[in-house]
C-alpha positions in Angstrom: 19.5 125.3 -17.0 23.0 125.5 -15.1 22.6 125.9 -11.5 26.2 127.3 -11.6 25.1 130.3 -13.0 21.3 130.7 -11.5 22.9 132.9 -8.6 24.7 135.3 -10.4 22.5 135.6 -13.3 19.5 136.7 -10.9 21.7 139.4 -9.1 23.1 140.8 -12.4 18.9 140.6 -14.0 15.6 142.0 -13.1 12.8 139.7 -12.7 11.6 140.5 -15.9 15.1 139.9 -17.6 15.6 136.7 -16.1 12.5 135.4 -16.6 12.6 136.0 -20.3 16.1 134.1 -20.4 14.7 130.8 -18.7 11.8 131.1 -21.0 13.7 130.1 -23.7 14.5 126.7 -22.1 17.8 126.9 -24.0 20.8 125.3 -21.7 23.2 126.8 -24.6 21.8 130.4 -24.5 21.8 130.4 -20.7 25.4 128.7 -20.4 26.7 131.3 -22.6 25.1 134.6 -21.0 26.2 133.1 -17.9 29.8 132.3 -18.7 30.2 135.5 -20.0 28.4 137.4 -17.2 30.7 135.9 -14.9 34.0 136.3 -17.0 33.0 140.0 -18.1 31.5 141.3 -15.1 28.7 143.7 -16.0 26.8 145.4 -13.5 23.5 144.5 -15.0 22.2 142.4 -18.0 18.9 143.5 -20.0 17.5 140.7 -21.8 15.1 142.4 -24.8 12.7 140.8 -26.4 11.0 141.7 -29.5 8.8 144.5 -28.3 8.2 147.8 -29.7 9.0 148.8 -26.0 12.4 147.1 -26.0 13.2 148.7 -29.0 12.0 152.2 -27.5 14.3 151.3 -24.2 17.4 150.8 -26.5 17.3 153.8 -28.1 17.0 155.9 -24.8 19.8 154.0 -23.3 21.9 154.6 -26.0 21.1 158.5 -26.0 21.2 158.2 -21.8 24.5 156.7 -21.8 26.1 159.2 -24.3 26.7 156.7 -27.1 24.3 158.8 -29.3 23.4 162.3 -28.9 20.1 163.7 -30.4 20.0 165.6 -33.9 17.6 168.5 -34.9 15.3 166.0 -36.7 13.1 164.0 -34.9 14.4 160.4 -34.7 18.2 161.2 -36.1 21.1 160.5 -33.7 24.8 161.1 -33.9 27.5 158.4 -32.7 31.3 159.1 -33.3 33.9 156.6 -32.9 37.5 157.4 -31.5 40.0 159.2 -34.0 41.9 156.2 -34.6 38.4 153.8 -34.6 37.0 154.5 -38.0 37.3 151.6 -39.9 37.7 147.5 -39.6 40.6 146.4 -37.9 42.0 143.9 -40.5 45.3 143.5 -38.8 43.4 142.1 -35.4 40.5 140.6 -37.1 41.4 136.7 -37.0 40.1 133.5 -36.7 41.0 131.0 -34.0 41.5 127.6 -35.7 41.8 124.0 -34.1 45.3 122.2 -34.7 44.2 120.1 -37.3 42.8 123.1 -39.6 45.7 125.5 -39.1 47.6 124.2 -42.6 44.2 124.5 -44.1 43.7 128.2 -43.0 47.0 129.4 -42.6 46.7 131.7 -45.7 43.6 133.6 -43.6 45.1 135.5 -40.9 44.6 132.6 -38.3 45.5 131.8 -35.0 46.2 128.7 -33.0 42.7 127.9 -31.2 44.7 127.9 -27.6 46.3 130.8 -28.3 43.7 133.1 -29.5 41.2 131.7 -27.1 43.8 132.6 -24.2 44.6 135.9 -25.8 40.8 137.5 -26.3 39.6 135.8 -23.0 42.3 137.3 -21.3 41.3 140.8 -22.8 37.5 140.3 -22.0 38.3 139.4 -18.2 36.3 142.1 -16.5 36.0 144.5 -19.5 32.4 145.0 -18.9 33.0 145.9 -15.1 30.9 148.7 -14.2 28.9 148.6 -16.9 25.4 148.0 -18.2 25.1 145.1 -20.8 22.5 144.2 -22.9 21.3 140.6 -24.6 19.3 140.8 -27.9 17.9 138.1 -30.1 18.3 138.6 -33.9 17.9 136.5 -37.2 20.2 136.3 -40.2 17.7 136.3 -42.8 13.9 135.6 -42.4 12.6 133.7 -39.5 10.9 130.3 -39.9 12.3 129.5 -43.0 15.1 127.5 -44.6 17.3 130.1 -44.6 17.0 131.0 -41.0 20.1 131.7 -38.6 19.2 132.6 -35.3 22.0 134.7 -33.6 22.4 136.1 -30.2 24.1 139.2 -29.1 25.6 140.2 -25.8 27.1 143.7 -25.6 27.9 146.1 -23.4 27.1 149.2 -26.0 23.6 150.1 -26.3 24.9 151.9 -29.6 25.6 148.3 -30.9 22.4 147.0 -29.7 20.3 150.1 -31.5 22.2 149.5 -34.7 21.6 145.6 -35.0 17.9 146.5 -34.0 17.8 148.8 -37.4 19.8 146.1 -39.3 18.5 143.0 -38.6 15.3 141.1 -38.0 14.2 140.6 -34.0 14.0 136.6 -33.1 13.5 136.3 -29.6 10.3 135.0 -30.5 11.8 132.7 -32.8 14.1 131.6 -30.2 10.9 130.9 -27.8 9.5 128.8 -30.5 12.4 126.7 -31.4 12.3 122.5 -31.8 14.2 120.8 -29.3 16.4 119.5 -32.3 17.3 123.3 -33.2 18.5 124.5 -30.0 22.0 124.1 -30.1 22.1 125.7 -34.0 22.6 129.6 -33.4 25.6 132.0 -33.7 26.9 133.7 -30.7 28.6 137.5 -30.4 30.1 138.6 -27.1 31.3 142.2 -27.6 32.5 144.8 -25.2 33.6 148.8 -26.1 35.3 148.5 -22.5 36.4 151.6 -20.8 35.3 154.7 -22.4 36.6 158.2 -22.2 34.4 161.5 -21.8 33.6 161.7 -25.3 32.0 157.8 -25.1 35.0 156.5 -27.4 37.0 153.3 -26.7 40.3 153.7 -24.4 42.2 150.4 -25.1 42.7 150.4 -28.6 45.7 148.8 -28.4 43.6 146.1 -27.0 41.0 146.0 -30.1 40.3 142.1 -31.2 38.0 140.5 -33.1 38.3 136.6 -33.0 35.8 134.4 -34.7 35.5 131.0 -33.8 34.4 129.1 -37.0 34.6 125.6 -35.2 31.7 126.9 -32.7 30.0 129.6 -34.2 31.4 132.7 -31.8 32.7 136.0 -32.3 34.6 137.7 -29.7 35.1 141.5 -30.2 36.7 143.6 -27.6 37.6 147.2 -27.2 35.9 148.0 -30.4 33.2 150.7 -31.5 33.3 151.3 -35.0 30.0 149.5 -36.3 32.3 147.4 -38.5 34.2 145.9 -35.8 31.5 145.8 -33.1 28.1 144.9 -34.9 28.8 141.5 -34.9 25.9 140.6 -37.1 27.3 142.2 -40.2 30.7 140.8 -41.6 31.7 138.4 -38.3 28.5 136.8 -38.9 28.7 136.6 -42.5 32.4 134.8 -41.8 30.6 132.3 -39.9 28.0 132.1 -42.7 30.2 131.6 -45.4 32.1 128.6 -43.4 28.7 126.8 -42.6 27.4 127.3 -46.0 30.5 125.2 -47.7 29.9 122.7 -45.0 26.0 122.4 -45.8 25.9 123.1 -49.6 24.7 126.5 -49.8 26.1 129.7 -50.3 26.7 133.3 -48.5 27.6 136.0 -51.0 28.8 139.5 -50.8 25.8 140.6 -52.8 22.8 143.0 -53.3 19.2 141.5 -54.4 17.2 143.8 -56.8 14.2 143.5 -59.3 15.0 145.0 -62.8 11.4 146.1 -63.5 10.4 146.3 -67.4 9.0 149.9 -68.1 6.0 148.9 -70.2 5.2 145.1 -68.8 6.0 146.0 -65.4 7.9 142.3 -64.9 10.1 141.8 -62.1 13.5 139.9 -62.9 15.7 139.6 -59.8 19.1 140.0 -60.1 21.9 139.6 -57.3 25.4 141.5 -57.8 28.8 141.5 -56.3 30.9 144.6 -56.5 34.3 145.5 -54.8 34.1 148.5 -52.5 34.0 151.7 -54.9 32.7 149.7 -57.9 29.0 150.5 -58.2 27.2 148.2 -55.9 25.0 150.4 -53.7 24.4 152.8 -56.9 23.1 149.5 -58.9 21.0 148.2 -56.2 19.6 151.4 -56.3 18.9 152.4 -59.8 16.0 154.6 -60.1 12.9 153.2 -61.3 13.9 149.5 -60.2 13.1 148.0 -56.8 15.7 146.6 -54.1 15.7 143.7 -52.0 18.8 144.0 -50.2 22.0 146.0 -50.5 24.7 143.8 -49.2 24.8 140.0 -47.9 22.7 137.6 -49.3 21.8 133.3 -48.8 22.0 131.4 -51.8 19.6 128.0 -51.8 18.5 125.6 -54.1 14.5 124.9 -53.3 12.8 122.7 -55.2 15.8 122.7 -57.5 15.4 126.7 -58.0 18.2 129.2 -57.5 17.1 131.1 -54.5 17.9 134.0 -52.3 17.3 136.2 -49.4 18.4 139.3 -48.2 20.2 138.9 -44.7 19.5 141.9 -43.3 16.6 144.6 -42.3 18.3 147.6 -42.7 21.5 149.5 -44.4 24.7 150.3 -43.2 26.0 152.4 -46.0 29.0 154.9 -46.4 27.5 158.2 -46.6 30.6 160.1 -48.4 29.0 161.6 -52.1 25.6 160.7 -51.1 23.9 163.6 -52.8 20.6 164.2 -54.4 22.1 163.6 -58.0 23.8 160.2 -57.5 21.6 158.7 -54.9 18.3 160.8 -54.8 16.4 157.6 -53.1 19.2 157.5 -49.9 19.8 161.0 -49.8 16.1 162.2 -49.6 15.7 159.6 -46.5 18.9 161.2 -45.0 17.3 164.5 -44.9 13.5 163.7 -43.3 12.8 163.0 -40.1 12.9 159.3 -39.0 15.1 157.1 -37.4 18.8 157.3 -38.8 22.1 157.0 -36.8 24.9 158.8 -38.2 28.3 157.9 -37.5 31.4 159.9 -37.9 29.9 163.0 -39.6 30.0 166.6 -38.2 27.1 167.7 -36.1 26.8 171.5 -37.5 25.7 174.7 -35.3 22.3 174.1 -36.3 22.6 170.5 -35.0 22.3 168.9 -38.4 24.6 166.0 -39.9 27.0 167.2 -42.8 29.5 164.8 -44.5 31.5 165.0 -47.3 30.0 165.1 -51.0 26.2 165.9 -50.0 25.9 168.3 -52.6 25.1 171.4 -50.3 27.1 173.9 -48.7 28.7 173.0 -45.3 29.9 174.6 -42.0 33.1 175.4 -41.2 32.4 174.4 -37.5 31.3 172.0 -35.5 31.6 168.6 -33.8 33.1 165.5 -35.2 35.1 162.3 -34.7 38.0 164.6 -34.2 36.2 166.4 -31.1 35.5 170.0 -31.4 36.2 171.0 -35.2 36.8 174.1 -37.1 38.1 174.2 -41.1 41.8 174.1 -41.0 42.1 172.0 -37.7 45.1 169.4 -38.1 45.6 166.2 -36.0 48.6 165.0 -34.2 50.6 163.9 -37.3 50.0 167.5 -38.9 47.2 166.4 -41.2 44.1 168.3 -41.8 41.1 167.1 -40.4 38.1 166.6 -42.9 34.9 167.9 -41.6 33.6 163.8 -42.0 35.5 160.9 -42.1 35.9 159.4 -45.5 34.2 156.3 -44.0 31.3 158.1 -42.3 28.2 155.6 -42.1 24.4 155.9 -42.2 22.2 153.0 -40.4 18.6 153.1 -41.6 16.0 150.6 -42.4 15.6 149.0 -45.8 11.8 149.4 -46.0 12.1 153.4 -45.6 13.0 153.6 -49.3 10.5 153.9 -52.0 12.0 151.4 -54.2 11.7 148.6 -51.5 10.6 145.4 -52.8 8.3 144.1 -49.5 7.1 141.2 -51.4 10.5 139.9 -52.5 12.1 140.8 -49.2 9.3 139.0 -47.1 9.6 136.1 -49.4 10.7 133.1 -46.7 11.4 130.8 -49.6 13.3 133.8 -51.3 13.3 135.0 -54.6 14.1 133.2 -57.7 17.5 134.8 -59.2 17.4 134.6 -63.2 21.0 136.9 -63.5 23.9 137.2 -61.4 26.1 140.7 -62.4 29.8 140.9 -61.3 31.3 144.2 -61.5 34.4 145.5 -61.1 36.8 148.7 -61.7 39.0 148.8 -64.7 39.7 151.5 -67.1 40.7 149.5 -70.5 39.5 146.1 -70.4 36.3 144.8 -69.2 33.3 146.0 -71.5 30.1 147.5 -69.6 28.3 144.5 -69.9 28.8 140.8 -71.0 26.6 137.7 -70.6 28.6 134.7 -70.4 28.0 131.5 -72.0 27.3 129.5 -68.9 27.0 129.6 -65.2 30.5 127.9 -64.9 32.3 130.3 -67.2 30.7 133.2 -65.3 32.1 132.0 -62.1 35.1 131.4 -63.7 35.7 134.4 -66.3 33.7 137.2 -64.7 33.2 136.2 -61.1 36.7 134.8 -59.9 38.4 137.7 -62.3 36.9 140.7 -60.1 39.6 143.4 -59.9 39.2 147.0 -58.4 41.6 149.5 -60.0 43.1 152.2 -57.7 42.1 155.8 -58.7 43.8 159.4 -58.3 41.4 159.7 -55.0 42.9 156.1 -54.0 45.7 155.8 -51.3 48.8 154.5 -52.9 49.8 154.1 -56.7 47.1 155.1 -59.4 45.9 152.1 -61.7 47.1 149.0 -59.5 44.3 146.2 -59.8 43.4 144.7 -56.8 42.2 141.2 -57.1 38.8 140.9 -55.7 36.9 137.3 -56.2 33.4 137.4 -56.0 33.9 140.5 -54.2 34.1 138.8 -51.5 38.2 138.4 -50.2 37.9 140.0 -46.8 35.2 137.6 -45.7 36.3 134.2 -47.3 36.7 132.2 -44.3 37.9 128.9 -45.6 40.5 128.2 -48.8 39.6 130.3 -51.8 40.0 126.9 -54.1 37.0 125.1 -52.1 34.9 128.3 -52.1 35.3 129.0 -55.6 34.9 125.2 -56.4 31.5 125.3 -54.0 30.1 128.3 -56.3 30.9 126.2 -59.5 28.9 123.1 -58.0 25.9 125.1 -56.2 23.7 124.8 -59.1 24.2 120.9 -59.7 20.9 119.7 -60.1 19.1 122.5 -60.7 16.1 122.8 -63.4 18.0 126.2 -64.8 21.1 128.4 -63.7 21.0 131.6 -63.7 22.4 133.8 -66.5 25.9 135.5 -65.6 26.7 139.1 -66.3 30.0 141.2 -66.0 29.6 145.2 -65.8 32.1 147.7 -65.6 31.2 151.4 -65.2 34.7 152.7 -65.2 36.0 152.2 -69.0 37.8 155.5 -69.9 38.2 157.5 -73.7 41.6 158.0 -74.8 41.6 161.3 -73.3 41.0 159.6 -69.6 37.5 160.6 -69.6 34.2 158.6 -68.7 32.1 157.8 -72.0 28.6 157.5 -70.4 26.8 159.1 -67.7 26.2 157.5 -64.3 22.9 156.3 -64.8 24.1 154.3 -67.9 23.9 151.3 -65.5 20.6 151.4 -65.9 20.4 150.3 -70.0 23.0 148.5 -69.0 20.9 146.1 -66.5 17.9 146.1 -68.9 19.8 144.7 -71.6 20.6 142.1 -69.1 17.0 141.8 -68.1 16.0 141.3 -71.8 18.3 138.5 -72.2 17.2 136.4 -69.4 13.8 136.8 -71.3 15.4 136.3 -74.8 14.9 139.7 -76.1 17.9 140.4 -77.4 20.2 139.4 -80.0 24.2 139.9 -79.1 27.7 139.5 -80.8 29.8 137.0 -79.8 33.5 137.8 -78.2 36.1 135.5 -77.0 34.5 135.5 -73.2 30.8 136.3 -74.2 27.8 137.9 -75.9 27.7 141.9 -76.0 24.7 144.0 -77.2 24.3 144.9 -80.8 24.6 148.7 -81.0 20.9 149.4 -82.3 19.5 147.6 -79.3 21.6 150.2 -76.7 20.3 153.4 -79.0 17.2 152.5 -78.5 17.3 151.5 -74.6 19.3 154.7 -74.1 16.7 157.1 -75.9 13.6 155.0 -74.0 15.2 154.8 -70.4 17.4 158.1 -70.4 16.1 160.0 -73.2 20.2 160.0 -74.3 21.5 159.7 -77.3 24.1 156.8 -77.6 26.9 157.4 -80.4 28.2 154.8 -82.2 31.5 155.7 -82.2 31.3 155.5 -78.3 29.7 151.8 -78.6 32.4 150.6 -80.9 35.1 151.9 -78.6 33.6 150.4 -75.6 32.6 146.9 -76.7 35.7 146.2 -78.3 37.3 143.1 -76.7 41.1 143.6 -76.0 42.8 140.6 -76.1 46.2 141.1 -74.2 44.5 142.9 -71.6 42.4 140.1 -71.0 45.3 137.5 -71.2 46.6 139.6 -68.2 43.7 139.6 -66.3 43.8 135.9 -66.3 47.4 135.7 -65.9 46.9 138.0 -62.7 44.0 135.8 -61.4 46.2 132.6 -61.8 48.5 134.2 -59.7 46.6 135.1 -57.2 44.8 132.3 -56.6 48.3 130.3 -56.2 49.3 132.7 -53.7 46.3 132.1 -51.8 46.1 128.7 -51.9 48.0 125.9 -52.7 45.4 123.6 -53.1 42.9 124.8 -56.0 41.7 122.1 -57.9 43.1 121.7 -61.3 40.2 121.9 -63.3 40.2 125.3 -62.3 43.4 126.8 -64.0 42.6 124.1 -66.7 39.6 126.4 -67.6 41.3 129.4 -67.1 44.8 128.0 -69.8 42.1 127.1 -72.0 40.4 130.6 -72.2 44.0 132.2 -72.3 45.0 129.8 -75.2 41.4 130.7 -76.9 42.0 134.5 -76.6 45.6 134.3 -78.1 43.6 132.4 -81.1 41.5 135.2 -81.8 44.2 137.5 -81.6 46.0 135.8 -84.2 43.2 135.7 -86.6 41.7 139.2 -85.9 44.1 141.1 -84.4 44.8 142.4 -80.6 41.6 144.8 -80.5 38.3 143.2 -81.9 35.8 145.3 -82.7 31.9 144.1 -81.9 30.7 141.8 -84.6 34.4 140.6 -85.8 34.8 137.7 -84.1 33.1 134.8 -85.3 34.1 132.2 -82.9 
């Protein structure tokens, strides 16, 4: 160990904490804790292990320090972030980059390393003064697995430590048993909420910064409390992992993992799915009757030449707005029973229960929320009415509470074998409800890279604007987009078999502007994809893939949902719209050009060929091609 920090750490730690730290025999961990103990200057540091007693101690400290408050139901707590601390701070989330990498990273909100490091260290200086800090060890993915990425979190927020204890697998014992050649390879997170006001919220929001050092796998988060800015193992670790995976030949993706369960034979077929925000990601992963392995982040590796995946996380940090008994029955049920859940930025009603927007029941007209003491009609400093709960309110909950949790798939240290990939965006007039790509390569280029999310009347700004979101991952891709896409395309090289790739779109509107199927229709699209994996359904060709036959969908709607599916609706939903698709591909090309000057030429050539093929189809069959009319 480094004698430079011995006296300092012994002075800030109990004998037990110091012994736990030194027992790891890991100089890099010791120096990380020592250097920031010196720099941030907390009053004390608690080193936690994997014991239930320590988990309970962290819960109790979050309550004792006023970062969380008990609700009426046992195990449920509530946390509020300040009024200006309710979402990811994209402007102040940056990469600090060595000079030789600046040109390559210029489109990704990067700062020169020396400038960024000095700024964040100046902000961090003494930022924990007078506060009690905690060190906690976690793993991204299963421990003792080819997928494992060990992590250490050093924070002065016990709410953050509690959240991560729900969301990630404990890994003190993993660190304790590391082989000598593994002891340098882990992610580091230093977080400080800094000075807090009387409500326990961050004071210095003007000094809020989240800086990521990809070269050394360390994240600095200062004066941040909202979990998306402070819970380092969430999207910050994802950015580190995407960069690491790009260097090492695996993939980190913003995807759920689920098993589609055949209703008769009960066979399980594993899919991963990428959906931009508000495009159906959680509702797909949680479709009743299927099973969920993970809802947000997946690691992919080639194991024995098979495409395998693990869920990085242990829990769910989910948006709670519009979670209700009808639309999200499994999650809603678990939010209404006495078990460990952290609610953030919802309303605490007079009855000491949580309430949120869109929960489907009558809600109180007063209580406490992210604004403070609240009553209906209250306005903020700008004159805007304050809702009972913030639209980005969240719940933090263990995944294994869910009745549809696939424990077998979750625990698999070699991951589950993926047979299908789903890419779903939101558009009202272009992409059909489900289509299979002719190949993995065309799936990445025509289904994944072209993903867009269309703004709606509920979205700030103009309605109908399509925001590009390749692989539903653009907020987190931490190296150039062209390289990232190229790595996705090359990933399956040498595998025994590639997963089938499907696009989905739940948001096609009728000419009258109405959704044409129920919210549960996605179950039908999933089961058609599952059947295609096993060679059970024929289909019609389109210029971009294969769509279902009407007879198969009619049968699936009746068997799975007891609904009738009209042939007129099928014809409209599954019409191939040539001009719309050409426009979509041109938008994709323009976005890639804007984001990366060095996109591999073959990617543009593939898109140009697809555009040319669609133009030929348009000339031959007309602008709108009905199902079955296209003959290739």
